[in-house]
N, C-alpha and C positions, 0 to 999 in steps of 0.2 A: 493309329486307327481308332482307338477308343479315347474319348475325351471325358475327363472327370467333371461332372457338373456339381455334385454335392457329395458328401461323405457316403460312399457305398452306392452311388448312382452314376452310371456311365452312359454316354451317348455315342452312337456311331451314325455317320452320314454316308450311307452306301451310295456308290456311283453305279455299280452293277451288282446284281444278286444272282449267284449261281452256286454250285457245289463247292467251288474253290473259295468263294467268300465265306460260306458257312464253315468250312473246315478251318480256315484261318481264324475266324472269330471264335470258334469253339476252343481252339488252341489258346488264344488270348484269355478267354474266360476261365479256362482251367488253370492258368498260371496266376490268377488273382484270387483273393478271398472271395467268397460268394458275394455277388453284387446284383443290384437291380439294373436292368438294361433298357435303354430307349433306342429304337432304330428309327431314324428320321427320314421318311420318304417324301417329305414335303417339297423337295426339289425335282419333282416329276420322275424320280427313279421308279421304274416299273416294280410293283409289288408282286413278288412270287412267293406265295405262302408255302408252297411245297419245298422250296429250298431252305426255308426258315424253320421247318419242323424240327430238325435236330437241335437247333438253338432253343426253341421253345421247350422241347423235352428236357434239355439240360437245365434250363432255368427252373422248371418245375421240380426236378430232382433236388436242386439246391434250395428249394422253397423260396425262390426269388421270382420277381416279376419281369416279364417282357412286354413292353408297350410299343406299339407302332404308331408313328405320326404319319398321317396320310391327309391329303387334301380333303377338306370338309365334304366335298361332293362324293368321296369314296368311303367315308366312314359308314360302316354297316354294323348292325346288331348281330354279332357273331359270337356264339358261346365259347368258341375255341381261341379267339384272338381279341386282345384289348387294343382298340384303335381309337385314337383321339386326333383332333385337328391341329393342336398346337403343343409346343414344348411346355408351356405353362400348365396345361391340362395334364400332360404326361407326368410332370413333376408332382402335381397335386395328387394324382391317382397313386403314384408310388409312395408319397408321404403318408397317405391314408393307409395303404397296405403295410407300411413299416410300423405305423402306430398299432395296427391290429396285431402284427407279429410280436411287438414289444409287450402287448397286453396278454398275449398267449391265446388269442381267439382265432 
């Protein structure tokens, strides 16, 4: 379910998002060391933020990042969600966040 992209960064390519998806993913996240997470919705999987809220909350509790990859037409400025159009931008965002964590800021 989770693909390791880099040390401490995992990506998931959801086909459907519902409560079952969220609970499975939360189970997987809890069995790993804290990690940053990318959910790739670029393959036209409907984005259901409500179902993702438990995952977002868990990531925040772990002081880790959740980044959503969505089609560039659907990227919005939303204070609650980090959305980017490509995996490269998601990795860049997480790398920057990791640097800030390492510096203690």
